[in-house]
C-alpha atoms as one frame of an Amber mdcrd trajectory, in Angstrom:
protein
   0.000   0.000   0.000   1.461   3.348  -1.061   1.938   5.976   1.616   1.197
   9.564   0.560   3.352  12.497   1.540   0.677  13.837   3.876   0.488  10.446
   5.580   4.086  10.633   6.782   4.605  10.869  10.549   5.329  14.384  11.775
   8.804  13.345  12.899   9.712  12.217   9.365   8.343  15.421   7.872  10.443
  17.476  10.287  13.565  15.531   9.263  12.813  16.276   5.596  12.220  19.945
   6.379  15.607  20.248   8.087  17.329  19.353   4.793  15.406  21.900   2.708
  16.805  25.345   1.760  14.804  28.145   3.366  12.951  29.125   0.195  11.977
  25.531  -0.523  10.943  25.101   3.096   8.759  28.213   2.907   7.069  26.818
  -0.207   6.606  23.461   1.521   4.787  25.189   4.379   2.239  26.491   1.874
   1.138  23.039   0.735  -1.274  22.336   3.580  -2.286  23.478   7.027  -0.843
  20.344   8.633   2.507  20.699   6.855   2.614  24.375   7.792   1.992  23.690
  11.460   4.549  20.873  11.467   7.362  22.649   9.586   7.073  26.170  10.992
   9.309  25.225  13.903  12.063  24.375  11.417  11.476  27.414   9.177  11.778
  29.847  12.076  14.431  28.041  14.095  17.368  29.877  12.438  16.634  33.482
  11.401  19.398  35.370   9.570  18.300  38.871   8.580  21.659  40.220   7.476
  23.325  37.553   5.398  25.459  40.241   3.727  27.395  41.153   6.898  31.115
  40.415   6.778  31.325  38.448  10.020  35.143  38.198   9.884  35.402  41.950
  10.294  32.909  44.100  12.154  33.657  47.161  10.015  33.872  46.181   6.348
  31.960  47.961   3.618  28.702  46.366   2.646  26.866  46.839  -0.632  23.911
  49.215  -0.532  21.514  46.614  -1.896  22.547  44.131   0.821  21.701  46.609
   3.576  18.415  47.368   1.859  17.688  43.659   1.578  18.475  43.152   5.267
  16.053  45.927   6.224  13.295  44.471   4.074  13.864  41.027   5.576  13.745
  42.516   9.068  10.528  44.370   8.307   8.939  41.245   6.929   9.843  39.261
  10.049   8.578  41.976  12.403   5.239  42.272  10.629   4.871  38.487  10.620
   5.601  38.236  14.355   3.131  41.032  15.092   0.434  39.070  13.262   1.550
  35.702  14.646   3.496  36.220  17.884   3.292  32.463  18.510   5.877  31.992
  15.742   8.466  33.715  17.929   8.729  30.762  20.267  10.231  28.671  17.440
  13.216  31.002  16.934  16.405  29.705  18.531  18.990  31.780  16.620  18.603
  35.421  15.595  21.100  37.374  13.516  20.011  40.930  12.838  20.848  44.620
  12.591  17.778  45.820  14.545  17.353  49.252  13.043  14.420  51.157  11.653
  14.457  52.420   8.039  15.816  55.949   7.563  15.352  58.403   4.743  18.029
  56.661   2.697  15.681  53.700   2.544  12.531  55.758   2.101  10.932  53.286
  -0.352  10.736  50.836   2.543   9.190  53.449   4.827   6.657  54.510   2.204
   5.599  50.900   1.809   4.742  50.628   5.491   7.839  50.980   7.635   7.938
  49.613  11.157   8.017  51.713  14.311  10.272  51.195  17.320   7.323  49.923
  19.367   6.526  47.370  16.671  10.153  46.235  16.562  10.384  45.702  20.322
   6.984  44.015  20.455   8.152  41.525  17.844  11.468  40.915  19.625   9.660
  40.188  22.899   7.916  37.249  21.233  11.292  35.467  20.969  10.788  33.750
  24.296  12.989  30.728  23.536  15.828  32.276  21.548  19.224  30.899  22.561
  21.745  32.607  20.254  21.536  36.331  19.538  23.922  37.965  17.047  23.310
  41.682  16.637  25.464  44.233  14.935  26.298  45.989  11.757  29.205  45.274
   9.448  28.369  48.246   7.248  30.727  51.191   7.623  27.973  53.422   6.285
  25.891  52.706   9.383  25.258  56.419   9.873  22.688  55.983   7.108  20.674
  53.723   9.354  18.299  55.078  11.952  18.677  52.977  15.096  15.711  52.452
  17.429  15.081  55.558  19.500  12.749  54.214  22.169  13.790  52.104  25.132
  13.896  48.360  24.545  11.906  46.149  26.961  13.782  45.042  30.043  12.850
  41.377  29.546  14.481  40.977  26.143  16.137  37.640  25.190  15.795  36.145
  28.667  16.510  32.609  27.433  19.699  33.487  25.514  22.850  31.526  26.314
  24.978  33.113  23.549  25.267  36.844  22.828  27.317  38.454  20.047  27.400
  42.213  19.537  29.400  43.335  16.527  30.482  46.629  15.021  28.416  49.763
  15.220  25.704  49.138  17.774  23.730  51.893  19.434  24.934  52.250  23.028
  21.480  52.115  24.596  20.558  49.041  22.556  23.714  47.156  23.560  23.302
  48.204  27.196  19.672  47.133  27.363  20.366  43.737  25.795  23.229  42.931
  28.172  21.229  44.151  31.177  18.097  42.217  30.193  19.611  38.777  29.655
  20.008  36.199  32.400  23.787  36.292  33.066  23.779  32.995  34.930  22.609
  31.222  31.741  25.230  32.830  29.499  27.889  30.450  28.130  29.179  32.533
  25.189  29.804  36.283  25.012  31.427  38.179  22.150  31.888  41.954  22.012
  33.480  42.342  18.590  34.609  45.922  17.940  31.475  47.302  19.552  31.604
  51.010  18.855  29.069  53.778  18.574  29.038  56.311  15.763  28.757  59.869
  16.975  27.169  62.608  14.924  29.543  64.114  12.393  32.701  62.130  13.175
  33.886  58.543  13.344  33.789  58.577  17.129  33.425  56.045  19.891  32.115
  56.818  23.338  30.909  55.432  26.641  27.581  57.180  26.334  25.892  59.640
  23.987  27.335  63.128  23.962  30.702  62.539  25.669  33.041  65.475  25.080
  36.428  66.555  26.332  37.258  69.829  28.032  37.815  71.421  24.638  34.328
  70.406  23.496  35.544  67.758  21.051  33.929  64.355  21.030  35.955  61.764
  22.907  37.086  58.799  20.812  36.887  56.007  23.356  38.356  52.821  21.974
  35.272  50.801  22.895  31.792  51.453  24.163  32.211  51.419  27.941  29.911
  50.316  30.722  28.516  47.265  28.955  30.090  44.659  31.234  29.655  46.365
  34.594  26.330  44.766  35.518  27.452  41.346  34.271  30.601  41.238  36.388
  30.345  38.552  39.037  27.097  37.112  37.669  28.169  35.077  34.600  28.685
  31.875  36.547  28.555  29.533  33.516  30.482  31.510  30.904  32.763  29.271
  28.825  33.804  31.453  25.868  34.682  35.144  26.028  35.769  37.181  22.988
  36.655  40.837  23.513  37.881  42.892  20.569  38.343  46.629  20.805  39.849
  49.673  19.167  42.773  50.994  21.181  44.745  54.212  21.271  47.819  54.052
  19.067  48.798  57.724  19.047  48.448  60.982  20.937  45.585  63.300  20.188
  43.022  65.483  21.973  40.170  63.180  20.946  41.512  60.457  23.246  40.613
  60.679  26.927  43.161  58.835  29.092  40.917  58.431  32.131  38.069  57.042
  30.029  40.395  54.576  28.312  41.844  53.433  31.638  38.332  52.913  33.003
  37.326  50.923  29.931  40.324  48.584  30.230  39.709  48.237  33.975  36.085
  47.283  33.327  37.157  44.535  30.932  39.884  43.309  33.287  37.425  43.112
  36.172  34.997  41.089  34.097  37.725  38.684  32.935  38.757  38.168  36.560
  35.167  37.343  37.504  34.903  34.428  35.032  38.300  32.729  35.480  36.728
  29.751  37.234  34.504  28.730  34.305  36.216  30.143  31.216  37.462  27.648
  28.617  38.372  30.043  25.792  39.461  33.664  26.048  40.279  36.020  23.186
  41.461  39.559  23.854  42.335  41.706  20.856  43.105  45.381  20.419  43.269
  47.067  17.031  44.608  50.333  15.763  42.104  52.712  14.279  42.618  52.906
  10.563  40.647  55.578   8.753  41.779  55.859   5.089  42.230  59.456   4.034
  41.457  60.853   7.474  43.708  62.000  10.314  43.637  64.393  13.222  45.897
  67.388  12.786  46.867  67.379  16.441  47.869  63.704  16.540  51.518  63.044
  17.355  53.506  59.833  16.899  54.532  58.132  20.141  57.464  55.814  20.897
  54.936  53.340  22.291  51.240  52.723  21.844  49.128  53.780  24.836  46.936
  50.706  24.299  49.922  48.438  24.989  50.732  50.331  28.171  47.125  49.916
  29.321  47.154  46.211  28.563  50.406  45.772  30.517  49.206  47.845  33.488
  45.567  46.799  33.718  44.783  43.560  31.892  47.975  41.487  32.056  48.190
  41.520  35.899  44.676  40.075  35.990  45.649  37.278  33.613  48.628  36.217
  35.723  47.123  36.741  39.164  43.664  35.216  38.795  44.515  31.764  40.087
  44.948  28.573  38.127  42.231  29.046  35.474  41.030  25.441  36.043  39.122
  25.042  32.764  41.034  27.260  30.346  42.224  25.445  27.216  42.807  28.333
  24.791  44.048  31.902  25.270  44.484  34.299  22.345  46.014  37.742  22.800
  46.317  39.701  19.562  47.472  43.213  18.824  49.645  43.113  21.953  53.136
  44.608  21.812  55.295  44.457  24.883  57.903  47.078  25.744  61.435  46.257
  24.561  62.763  47.316  27.940  60.579  44.689  29.602  61.500  41.891  27.222
  58.721  42.496  24.709  56.091  39.891  23.939  58.525  37.103  24.872  58.402
  38.210  28.492  54.614  38.311  28.371  54.506  34.778  26.984  56.883  33.492
  29.661  54.816  35.108  32.386  51.596  33.593  31.070  53.048  30.123  30.682
  54.457  30.209  34.202  50.984  30.811  35.602  48.836  28.794  33.202  51.119
  25.790  32.872  51.701  23.683  29.774  48.118  22.698  28.976  46.328  25.767
  27.560  47.049  26.749  23.971  48.449  30.281  24.062  48.538  32.575  21.031
  50.341  35.866  21.537  50.481  37.982  18.372  51.742  41.531  18.003  49.444
  42.053  15.030  45.690  42.115  15.281  43.931  39.338  13.433  41.199  41.602
  12.150  42.064  44.940  10.559  39.731  47.789  11.336  38.568  49.840   8.381
  36.212  52.777   8.387
């Protein structure tokens, strides 16, 4: 007796659905109500709204049409979740930009753009999401209008993996990291998280930071994101911290703010030494083709290396035995010649960590930063 497709057990249908490309899977869901109800959990399990992002570099240029496509995909998902919030419980992995269309994408807005409230309402329906990857690999991110209203405080409560990459609005990043359950977090990646200030390629700890001369402060990384997590990530296994560091003198750099930012990261690293299995710390020079500050002066050493040696390195060698650590990567780190350079750093690390962990100590950053 022949068995029809619709007579297959639900478990078999789900197995078939898992091997279908997304477009084919979407078409399959249209064949019948039963197939739709059975396969929706597979269709919505992995949601990638910005397939054009260069994940190997948080700051690479992205084609205009790819950004436009990402916005249209985001809008489509939001409108779907507003109509069917029950679909949100199927999503386990979300990769998105999370921004509202600006005037540069006015055709999207004219066709029924989404509001901030609609965006957050849709995101709140993701009650079972486990991996969240939010960021923007487009250097032209100043074209994008980020959400202006406060995100809900109960966002992504079930997440065990958080990745924030590139140009992320400070308030958005802060709200996400404050809303998650830190005790459930096993993976955290802050990959060149910076915030674009109005008018200049600037980074800051909060909107509107300025020096005594009124110029915007170019903090190497958005500060204050890890403060509330420190001491509460009791299951964290993988930590990736990449930042832009100060490589030259200049009035746009604020020494106290940079010291505080490094101290914040060092304190967080110290708080997770008991559970951490993989740690990556990387600092990059700021490379802006065709742009320089007139007041910048070359220095015999990079201030970022001094801060690493003073603030971060003592934490690495004085935080106990690191019982679970099996891989440590330090990139963009240059030791002082007078102190033995990177060789001395490597010797110091090995003396504390022993022979088991794999240690990578590279003077060059693995990922170049381009604006």
